[in-house]
N, C-alpha and C positions, 0 to 999 in steps of 0.2 A: 278130434285131436286138435289141442289149441295150437293156434298160430303164434309164434312169437315174435315180438319186435326186439330187434338186435340192441341190447345195452350198450351205451356208449360208456367206456371205461378207460381211466388213465391208468397206463401198466408201465411198472419199471422196466426199463430197455432190457436189463440182463433178463429177465422172466419173459421176454419178447424174443429169445435166443439171439439176441445182439452181445458180441464180445466185447463188453464194455468194463467188465469187473476189474478189480485192480490188478488181478492176475492173468486178464485176457481170455479167462475161461467162458463158456456159455452154461447156462442152467437149464436143464431139461426136465421140468415138472409136468408129468402127465396130467394132472389135474388141469394146470394153466393152459397147457398145449391143448387139451379138448375144449376149454372154455372158450378160448380165442376163436374156435369155428362158429360161436352163436353170437360175438360181440364184435363191435366197432372199437378198436383200439388206438389211443392216444399214447405214444410211447414216450417215455422221459428217463433220461439219466442226468439228475442234479449235478453230480461229481464231473461227468465229462462236460457239462453246459457251463461250468465255473472255470474251465481251462485246464483241469487234471488230466492227463494223458494215460494210456494202456500199454504197458503196466505203470501203476503208480505206487508211491509209497504210503504207507499206512496212514489214515487220518482218524480221528476220535472225536467223540463228542464230549466236552467237558461243562462242568457246571460251577460258577463263580456266584456266591450269593443267591440272588433270585434268576439270573440269566444263563441260557445255554449257549455255547459256542462250539465252533469245529476249529480243530488244529492239527496240522501235520508237523508232527515233532521232529523227524529229520530234516525237514527244511525250516525249522524253527518258523512257520508260517501260519499266522491266523487267517482263516477262509470265511471267518462268520459272516462278515458283511457281504463278501461275494455271493454266499449261499442265500444270505436274505434278500438281497438284491434280485437274484435270479428267480427265488421261488415267489416273490411277489408280483414281478414281471410275468412269469408264466402263468399264475392264477389269475392275473388281471386279464388276460389275453385267452383264456379258455373258454371254449364254448360249453353249452349246457352239457353235463355229464350225470351219469346216473350211479357212479361210484368209482372208486379207486382200489387197485391191488399192488402192493408195493412188496418190496423184498425185505423181509424178515432180517434182524440184527444189523441191518445198514446203517452207517453213520449218518446217512441223509434220510433214506426211506423208512427204514424201521419203524413198524407200529408195534412191534414188541421185541423184547430181548436184546435191545441195542445197548452196550456196555457204555456207562456214562461214568466218568472221571472227576476226581475232585480237583485235578491238577491238569493243566495244559499238554503237560509231556506223557500222560497216561500212566505214571508211576502208582496214584492211590485209586484204585477200584472204589466207585461211590455206589452205584447201583444199577440194575436192568432198567432201561426205559424205552424212550423213541428217539428216532432220528431227527434232525432240526426241520429238514424238509416235510417230515409227516408230522411233526408237531403243528407246524403252521396250517397245514392241511385240515388236521382235526379240529383246529379252532374256526378257521372259516367256513368249513362245512359241517356244522356238528349234525345235522339232519341226513347226510349221506353215509352208505356202507363205505367203510375205509378199513380194509385188512391187508394183511401181508400172507404170503403163500404158506409160511409156518402155522399161523392161527388156522388157516383153513384146512389144516390136517385133521381137526377137530370135527365130526361130523355134524354137531349140533350148529356150531358156529359157522360151517359152509353152507349148512341148509339155511340159515337165516340170510346169510350174505346173498345166496342165489335167489331167495325168496325177493328180497328187496331189490336187487339190480334191474330184475326183470320187470317187477311191479312199477317202479320207478320209469324204466323205458316207456312203458304203457301210459303212464301218468304225462310224461313229456309230451309224447306224440299228442294226447288228449289235450293238452294245454295247447299245442300248436294248431290244432283244428277245431277246437271248440267254437261253434256258431250259434247253439241253441241249448237251453236247460235239459232237453230230453236225452241229449247225448251225455251229459253228466250223470243225470238220473242211471241211464242205462250202464254206466261204467261203475257208479256206487253200488248198484245190485249185484253185478258178477262179483264185486269184491267185497260183498257182505260179510261172509263167513271168515275171509282171510282178516279183514278188518276185526272181526270180533275175537280171533286169536290172538291177536296184537294188543287190542285195547278196546273193551266195550265202553269205556268213557268217550273216547275218540269218535267211535262208531255212532253212538248217540248224538253227538255234538254235529257230525257231519250231516246226519240225516235231518236234523232240526234246521240246519244252514241251508239245505238243498229245499225243505218244504216251505221256509220263508221266502223264497225269491218272489221278487216282484215286490214285495212288501217295504223294503228299506234299501237293498243294494243292488247294484247292476249284476249283469253277467260277469263282467270283468271283476269286479270286487268277489264275486262270490267263488269265482275259479282260482283267486288267489288264496283267499281264505282256505277254501278246499284243499288246495295243493299243500300248503302249510301244515295244514291237520293231518293231511295224509302221511306227509312225510315224518311228523311228529308221532303219529301212530306207528309205523314201522320201524321207529327207533326204538321202540319200547321192547323189553324182553318177551322171547317167545317161550311161555311158560307150558308145562304139561298140563296144569290146572285148566289154562284158557283152551288149550287144545282139546282136552277132554270135554270141556263144556260145549265146543263147537260140535264135536262127533255126536254129542248127545242131542244138539240141536238137529242135526242133520238127520238123526236115527228117527227123531219125531216125526219126521216126512213121511216115512216108511212103515213104521212100526205096525199100523192096522193092517198092512197088506203082507207083513212076514208070518211065518210059521213060528210056534213058541220056541223050536228047537233053534232057528235060526237068530230069533232075537236073544235068547240066552247066550249062544255062542259069540254074539257080537258083543253084548256087554260084559262077557268075561275076557274077551280080547281088549276092550277098553281099559280095563282095570290092569291087565297085564301092561298095556301101553303107559299107563300112569305111574306103574310102578318101574317103568324102565327096562321092562323084560322083553319088548317086541318093538318094532320101528312103525312109526305111524302111517309109512305108505302100506303096510298090509292092511289096514282099516280104510284107507282110503281107495285100496283096489276093490274091496268089499263093497264100498258105496258105489263105486262104479259100475259094478255088477247089478245093483239094483235099478242105478239110474237107466241103463240100457233096457234092462228086463220090463221096469215100469213107464219107460218112456217120459222120465220126469225132466222136462227142457229145463226147468228153473236151477234145479241142483245140476245139470249137466253143464250149465253155463256158468257155474261157480269157479273162480280162478282157483279156490282153496284146493280142490280136486288135483289140479294140475299146474302149480304155480311156477315151476321152470322146467325146461326139458328133461326128460326122464334119463337120457344118455349120461347126464352128469351126477347122477346117483351112483354111478359104477365106481367112483373114486374114494 
């Protein structure tokens, strides 16, 4: 059973059961409530932080030429500079975090489905986009997982988000504790198949980086380069083709020990997964049974087999 390091995430206050919404209501999202048990949370409500009360009149996001702004039509009040000032100050004082989980559709926090208007008074709908606070976060942290609770209702998006925040929490801990190259080598070995699932290109570059230690760069340089590559790799799409390739690689470790029927059954399930007919956790569970049966410590240590707490799969 893998021991998980708690990810540090920035969470919209309304998703943290705080009564800060425009109407004073709280949001009870079952997945977010469960996720909080496994995370360290930094709560934020940009709208409260710029002085808007509860309850409060509607605010909207508008776009003029190439610039986005926030406006409160009922008060004829432009809040753009207040929001920008708060956001940059908040982010400049933010400790190292592993991701963000924000409120969908929000004019400040929305990562998706925020209504954008072509005028300050919200009379002419323009398109669906992102809130102003979320826009800046996405610009400043391009390699961190940034989602809203609406998007996380999609199972594949949720799985990728969970993999990333729990992986980055372990990377952050490694960065703070790294004292010799062997620690980085051990970390890289455990993440081999997970990295392969995201980007074989990055996996190869990272392997070469570690292999060339002592030739040109210091441990500190290697750490920084490795960390950036790791985050870049996990920013890639998690494609079924890549996952299928990883499953076949792991299958190769056991194929000579398995009966023909077992091999045929597993390969059939891989094809079903590739076609989107079954979930990958079924294949991971079969591999785990082989790990225990054949006592394969190398595969047992692979993060790929349990990239985040199983409890979070229930939602």
